[in-house]
C-alpha positions as semicolon CSV with decimal commas, in nm:
position;residue;x (nm);y (nm);z (nm)
1;M;-8,652;0,652;19,987
2;Q;-8,844;0,710;20,300
3;S;-8,990;1,031;20,432
4;S;-8,955;1,127;20,796
5;S;-9,333;1,159;20,837
6;S;-9,396;0,797;20,735
7;V;-9,132;0,667;20,977
8;R;-9,344;0,791;21,269
9;H;-9,609;0,527;21,193
10;V;-9,381;0,245;21,307
11;R;-9,277;0,267;21,669
12;P;-9,021;0,047;21,844
13;K;-9,182;-0,218;22,061
14;K;-9,031;-0,274;22,404
15;S;-9,161;-0,632;22,401
16;L;-8,931;-0,704;22,104
17;G;-8,640;-0,508;22,252
18;Q;-8,642;-0,277;21,949
19;H;-8,429;0,033;21,910
20;F;-8,451;0,189;21,564
21;L;-8,152;0,348;21,397
22;H;-8,239;0,706;21,301
23;D;-7,901;0,866;21,235
24;K;-7,822;0,847;20,863
25;G;-7,460;0,942;20,934
26;I;-7,416;0,630;21,147
27;A;-7,592;0,419;20,883
28;R;-7,354;0,556;20,620
29;K;-7,052;0,467;20,838
30;I;-7,183;0,114;20,889
31;V;-7,220;0,064;20,513
32;E;-6,875;0,208;20,447
33;A;-6,729;-0,027;20,709
34;L;-6,875;-0,331;20,529
35;Q;-6,602;-0,323;20,264
36;A;-6,824;-0,541;20,048
37;D;-6,804;-0,537;19,670
38;A;-7,089;-0,536;19,419
39;G;-7,103;-0,916;19,401
40;T;-7,177;-0,954;19,771
41;D;-7,503;-1,087;19,911
42;V;-7,609;-0,882;20,214
43;L;-7,852;-0,987;20,486
44;E;-7,978;-0,721;20,726
45;I;-8,137;-0,847;21,046
46;G;-8,394;-0,623;21,213
47;P;-8,413;-0,335;20,963
48;G;-8,692;-0,155;21,153
49;T;-8,785;0,146;20,941
50;G;-8,509;0,094;20,687
51;V;-8,259;0,370;20,763
52;L;-7,967;0,131;20,714
53;T;-8,158;-0,052;20,440
54;D;-8,183;0,275;20,248
55;M;-7,803;0,312;20,253
56;L;-7,752;-0,053;20,155
57;L;-7,988;-0,016;19,859
58;Q;-7,779;0,273;19,729
59;R;-7,491;0,028;19,682
60;S;-7,484;-0,221;19,397
61;Y;-7,483;-0,539;19,602
62;H;-7,568;-0,863;19,428
63;R;-7,868;-0,920;19,651
64;L;-8,005;-0,757;19,966
65;K;-8,243;-0,942;20,195
66;V;-8,384;-0,824;20,526
67;V;-8,535;-1,026;20,810
68;E;-8,780;-0,850;21,041
69;I;-8,995;-0,992;21,321
70;D;-9,222;-0,689;21,372
71;R;-9,533;-0,695;21,149
72;D;-9,561;-0,315;21,142
73;S;-9,202;-0,284;21,023
74;V;-9,256;-0,560;20,765
75;A;-9,560;-0,378;20,625
76;Y;-9,368;-0,049;20,620
77;L;-9,068;-0,204;20,443
78;R;-9,284;-0,381;20,184
79;E;-9,472;-0,058;20,112
80;H;-9,165;0,167;20,088
81;Y;-8,925;-0,083;19,926
82;P;-9,145;-0,301;19,698
83;S;-8,850;-0,465;19,519
84;L;-8,673;-0,553;19,847
85;E;-8,685;-0,916;19,963
86;V;-8,838;-0,892;20,311
87;L;-8,849;-1,211;20,517
88;E;-9,092;-1,198;20,807
89;G;-8,999;-1,389;21,119
90;D;-8,759;-1,440;21,403
91;F;-8,411;-1,473;21,253
92;L;-8,294;-1,690;21,539
93;E;-8,582;-1,931;21,468
94;I;-8,488;-1,940;21,099
95;I;-8,130;-2,031;21,194
96;R;-8,254;-2,291;21,445
97;T;-8,465;-2,456;21,173
98;E;-8,160;-2,476;20,945
99;A;-7,948;-2,616;21,230
100;E;-8,210;-2,882;21,309
101;A;-8,220;-2,986;20,943
102;L;-7,838;-3,013;20,937
103;N;-7,835;-3,214;21,262
104;K;-8,101;-3,448;21,123
105;K;-7,907;-3,493;20,799
106;M;-7,585;-3,568;20,989
107;K;-7,774;-3,793;21,234
108;R;-7,612;-3,618;21,530
109;E;-7,596;-3,276;21,689
110;V;-7,328;-3,091;21,493
111;C;-7,477;-2,744;21,520
112;V;-7,617;-2,583;21,836
113;I;-7,775;-2,238;21,811
114;C;-7,798;-2,025;22,124
115;G;-7,968;-1,689;22,143
116;F;-7,898;-1,448;22,422
117;V;-7,742;-1,642;22,706
118;L;-7,642;-1,492;23,038
119;D;-7,380;-1,757;23,114
120;V;-7,204;-1,845;22,789
121;K;-6,928;-2,024;22,981
122;E;-7,156;-2,322;23,044
123;I;-7,252;-2,357;22,676
124;L;-6,902;-2,290;22,544
125;G;-6,762;-2,540;22,793
126;Q;-6,975;-2,812;22,631
127;S;-6,833;-2,735;22,286
128;D;-6,538;-2,900;22,116
129;L;-6,496;-2,617;21,865
130;V;-6,653;-2,274;21,814
131;I;-6,685;-2,103;21,476
132;G;-6,662;-1,727;21,500
133;V;-6,464;-1,410;21,532
134;G;-6,452;-1,113;21,768
135;R;-6,638;-1,146;22,096
136;V;-6,754;-1,502;22,037
137;A;-6,399;-1,616;21,970
138;L;-6,257;-1,434;22,272
139;E;-6,519;-1,580;22,505
140;A;-6,461;-1,930;22,368
141;M;-6,085;-1,904;22,412
142;A;-6,134;-1,768;22,764
143;C;-6,320;-2,093;22,833
144;G;-6,036;-2,295;22,681
145;V;-6,230;-2,390;22,367
146;P;-6,050;-2,370;22,030
147;V;-6,199;-2,142;21,763
148;L;-6,222;-2,179;21,387
149;S;-6,189;-1,830;21,242
150;M;-6,403;-1,743;20,943
151;N;-6,477;-1,433;20,745
152;R;-6,651;-1,366;20,417
153;Q;-6,341;-1,446;20,213
154;R;-6,191;-1,755;20,370
155;M;-6,192;-2,003;20,651
156;G;-5,889;-1,977;20,873
157;S;-5,719;-2,225;21,096
158;I;-5,788;-2,327;21,452
159;I;-5,714;-2,050;21,700
160;S;-5,625;-2,121;22,059
161;T;-5,463;-1,928;22,340
162;A;-5,125;-2,052;22,210
163;N;-5,151;-1,879;21,868
164;Y;-5,395;-1,597;21,950
165;S;-5,125;-1,326;21,952
166;A;-5,048;-1,391;21,585
167;Y;-5,414;-1,366;21,491
168;K;-5,456;-1,045;21,686
169;L;-5,173;-0,892;21,482
170;T;-5,349;-0,987;21,156
171;N;-5,681;-0,823;21,246
172;F;-5,852;-1,132;21,380
173;V;-6,019;-0,912;21,640
174;A;-6,100;-0,543;21,646
């Protein structure tokens, strides 16, 4: 557990675009919304000072890992949560490394990772298929690109503008 006085030592850095979650009530609601059982592996990206992490640790998840780019936050998390697996680095770079390894193994570009992009239409327009749900899926379909729906329990079928209404009725999107 963290004390409020120790949280003050780690400040959000504008250069990293950080905004730390402070409200424990919101953190609690996020954890409740996960609907994950005890056997679930959970990965938290950008834990900051661990307000959400604290709530996640109170659950009996199979494994909790966090990825943090800020060295001050990493040091804080390692000090206050010594048994927590803290990965230091840019999560997007970690994903890019995995994608590059997959592309090399397949001997072609099968996975393209994009971070923040102002004009997603250009990137989505170059895709034959997008894997995702929610906003990603809606933007892909708006560009006329089919979507493969996935969640933590199963992989769905291809979604297009023709069958989107049925998926919307079955909680495909919020």
